[in-house]
C-alpha positions in Angstrom: 12.7 -60.1 -58.3 15.7 -58.5 -60.2 14.6 -56.5 -63.2 15.9 -57.8 -66.5 18.6 -55.7 -68.2 17.2 -53.5 -71.0 17.1 -55.0 -74.5 19.7 -53.9 -76.8 20.3 -54.1 -80.6 23.4 -56.3 -79.8 22.5 -58.9 -77.2 26.1 -59.1 -76.1 25.8 -55.5 -74.8 22.9 -56.4 -72.5 25.2 -56.8 -69.4 23.3 -58.1 -66.3 25.3 -57.3 -63.1 23.2 -59.8 -61.0 25.5 -62.3 -59.2 22.7 -65.0 -59.3 22.1 -67.0 -62.4 20.0 -70.0 -63.3 23.1 -72.2 -63.0 25.7 -71.0 -60.4 29.3 -72.1 -59.8 28.3 -73.0 -56.3 27.1 -76.3 -57.8 30.8 -77.3 -57.4 31.4 -78.0 -53.7 34.8 -77.2 -52.4 36.9 -80.1 -51.0 38.3 -79.6 -47.5 41.5 -77.6 -47.4 41.4 -76.4 -51.0 44.2 -73.7 -51.3 43.6 -70.1 -51.9 46.1 -70.0 -54.7 45.7 -71.5 -58.1 47.5 -71.5 -61.5 45.6 -72.0 -64.8 48.1 -73.3 -67.3 47.1 -73.8 -71.0 50.0 -76.1 -71.6 48.3 -79.4 -71.2 51.4 -81.5 -71.6 53.2 -79.5 -69.0 50.3 -79.8 -66.5 50.0 -83.5 -67.1 53.8 -83.9 -66.4 53.6 -81.8 -63.2 50.6 -83.7 -61.9 51.6 -87.2 -62.8 50.8 -89.5 -60.0 48.7 -87.0 -58.2 45.0 -87.7 -57.7 42.6 -84.9 -58.8 40.6 -83.2 -56.0 38.0 -82.1 -58.4 37.0 -82.4 -62.1 35.8 -79.5 -64.3 33.2 -81.3 -66.4 33.1 -80.7 -70.2 31.5 -82.8 -73.0 34.9 -83.1 -74.6 36.3 -84.6 -71.4 36.9 -83.5 -67.8 39.8 -81.3 -66.8 41.3 -82.4 -63.5 42.1 -80.0 -60.7 45.2 -81.1 -58.8 47.0 -79.7 -55.8 50.7 -79.5 -56.1 53.4 -78.1 -53.8 55.7 -75.4 -55.0 58.4 -73.8 -52.7 56.5 -75.3 -49.8 53.1 -73.8 -50.7 50.1 -75.8 -51.9 48.7 -74.5 -55.2 45.8 -75.8 -57.3 46.8 -76.5 -60.9 44.5 -77.0 -63.8 44.6 -76.8 -67.6 41.5 -74.7 -68.3 40.8 -75.5 -71.9 41.4 -73.3 -75.0 39.0 -70.5 -75.8 37.3 -68.0 -73.5 34.1 -70.0 -72.7 36.0 -73.1 -71.6 38.7 -71.2 -69.8 36.2 -69.0 -67.9 34.2 -72.0 -66.9 37.3 -73.5 -65.4 38.1 -70.3 -63.7 34.6 -70.1 -62.2 34.9 -73.6 -60.9 38.3 -73.0 -59.3 37.0 -69.9 -57.7 33.9 -71.7 -56.4 36.3 -74.3 -54.9 38.0 -71.6 -52.8 40.8 -70.0 -54.9 41.1 -66.2 -54.6 44.6 -65.6 -55.9 45.1 -66.9 -59.4 47.7 -66.6 -62.2 47.3 -67.8 -65.7 50.0 -68.8 -68.2 50.0 -69.7 -71.8 51.2 -68.9 -75.4 50.1 -66.2 -77.8 50.6 -65.2 -81.3 52.7 -62.1 -82.1 51.0 -59.3 -84.0 54.2 -57.1 -83.9 57.4 -58.3 -85.4 60.6 -58.5 -83.4 59.8 -60.9 -80.5 61.6 -64.1 -80.4 59.8 -67.3 -79.8 59.5 -67.9 -76.0 59.9 -64.2 -75.1 57.8 -63.4 -72.1 54.9 -60.9 -72.4 52.8 -59.6 -69.5 49.4 -58.3 -70.6 48.5 -55.0 -68.9 45.2 -54.9 -70.7 43.2 -56.9 -73.3 41.1 -56.0 -76.3 37.7 -57.5 -75.9 37.1 -59.1 -79.3 35.4 -62.2 -77.9 32.1 -62.8 -76.4 32.6 -64.2 -72.9 33.8 -60.9 -71.2 30.6 -59.1 -72.1 28.7 -61.3 -69.7 31.0 -60.2 -66.9 31.5 -56.5 -67.5 29.7 -53.6 -69.3 30.7 -53.0 -72.9 34.2 -51.3 -73.1 37.0 -51.8 -75.5 39.5 -53.2 -73.1 39.7 -54.9 -69.6 42.7 -55.1 -67.3 44.2 -57.6 -64.9 44.3 -57.0 -61.1 47.1 -54.6 -60.2 48.3 -56.8 -57.4 48.7 -59.7 -59.8 50.5 -57.5 -62.3 52.9 -56.3 -59.6 53.6 -59.9 -58.4 54.3 -61.0 -61.9 56.6 -58.0 -62.6 58.5 -58.7 -59.3 59.1 -62.4 -60.1 60.3 -61.7 -63.7 62.6 -58.9 -62.6 64.1 -60.8 -59.7 64.6 -63.9 -61.9 66.3 -61.7 -64.6 63.7 -62.8 -67.2 63.6 -60.4 -70.2 59.9 -59.4 -70.7 57.6 -56.8 -72.2 54.4 -55.4 -71.0 51.4 -54.3 -73.1 48.2 -54.8 -74.8 46.9 -58.2 -76.0 44.2 -58.9 -78.4 41.6 -61.5 -77.3 39.6 -63.2 -80.2 37.2 -66.0 -80.5 38.0 -66.7 -84.1 41.4 -68.5 -84.8 40.8 -68.5 -88.5 39.6 -64.9 -88.7 42.7 -63.1 -87.8 42.7 -61.3 -91.1 45.6 -59.1 -92.3 43.5 -55.9 -91.9 42.4 -56.9 -88.4 46.0 -57.7 -87.4 47.1 -54.3 -88.7 44.3 -52.5 -86.8 45.2 -54.2 -83.6 48.8 -53.6 -84.1 48.1 -49.9 -84.6 46.0 -49.9 -81.5 49.1 -51.0 -79.6 48.7 -54.8 -79.3 51.7 -57.0 -79.0 50.0 -60.4 -79.0 46.8 -62.3 -79.9 45.3 -65.1 -77.9 41.8 -66.4 -77.0 41.3 -66.0 -73.2 42.9 -63.0 -71.5 40.1 -60.5 -71.8 37.4 -62.9 -70.6 39.7 -64.1 -67.7 40.3 -60.6 -66.6 36.6 -59.6 -66.7 35.3 -62.8 -64.9 37.9 -62.5 -62.2 37.0 -58.9 -61.5 33.3 -59.8 -61.5 34.0 -62.5 -58.9 36.3 -60.3 -56.8 39.4 -62.4 -57.1 42.9 -61.4 -57.9 44.0 -62.6 -61.4 46.9 -61.9 -63.8 48.4 -63.7 -66.8 51.8 -64.5 -68.4 52.2 -65.1 -72.0 55.1 -66.4 -74.1 55.6 -65.4 -77.8 54.6 -68.3 -80.0 53.5 -68.2 -83.6 53.9 -65.0 -85.7 50.9 -63.4 -87.4 52.6 -60.0 -87.9 52.9 -60.4 -91.6 50.7 -61.7 -94.5 52.2 -65.2 -94.2 51.7 -67.1 -91.0 54.9 -68.4 -89.4 54.0 -71.2 -87.0 57.5 -71.3 -85.5 56.6 -74.7 -84.0 55.7 -72.8 -80.8 54.0 -75.8 -79.2 57.4 -77.6 -79.1 59.1 -75.1 -76.9 59.0 -77.5 -73.9 61.6 -75.7 -71.8 60.0 -72.3 -72.3 56.6 -73.7 -71.5 57.8 -75.5 -68.4 59.7 -72.3 -67.2 56.6 -70.1 -67.7 54.7 -72.4 -65.4 57.5 -72.1 -62.8 57.2 -68.3 -63.1 53.4 -68.4 -62.7 53.7 -70.6 -59.6 56.3 -68.2 -58.1 54.1 -65.2 -58.9 51.0 -66.7 -57.3 52.9 -67.4 -54.1 53.6 -63.6 -54.0 49.9 -62.8 -53.7 
């Protein structure tokens, strides 16, 4: 019997490295021939368009509605595609299921707020590390300030962007659970720490992927602007061409792995 982790004043800091839990991702049985490559895309509209007419091979079950996992073909390669749900708990649940189905090489793509001024909407940003200001990552890695993507995924993303001539920046992202608690003081603190963007999943995805021993990296595009006291929405969710293109880049990157 595995000993329980020591009690801590902060329960989130009671990391338990055991691979076995009361409920395990293995409850999801892999369908025959499930691909080793997958893309997790947070743009639900783009995923629905890409998978129109394709039957799902699996469903990630949620009370708010299931998230279909479909297999598409890109450049002659079969790739699983799913919209994982917003927020670290939902996103990591989808990641766990896709890994249990058989994916070992995974790229994520989504939007992010900008905490440093000067990034046009749609500009591509590659997180090289994420500040862990959420809860999910602490169930997958011991307490540390940041967590990083897999270096192979980072290299594949960089290669695809460079070869496609896509202007992009690399740097630190801030992962938070609280959309309405991005206060001016916190934004300034994260900016001083070196963060370019703020989003709600990257740190947890990096930690969970590393815990499960799979390759994972992420692409972001500059969406709304929270770099000043007044929020600039910039209608980031309407940038259909940028969102569609980011998915293409993620698909190209996962093929490199």
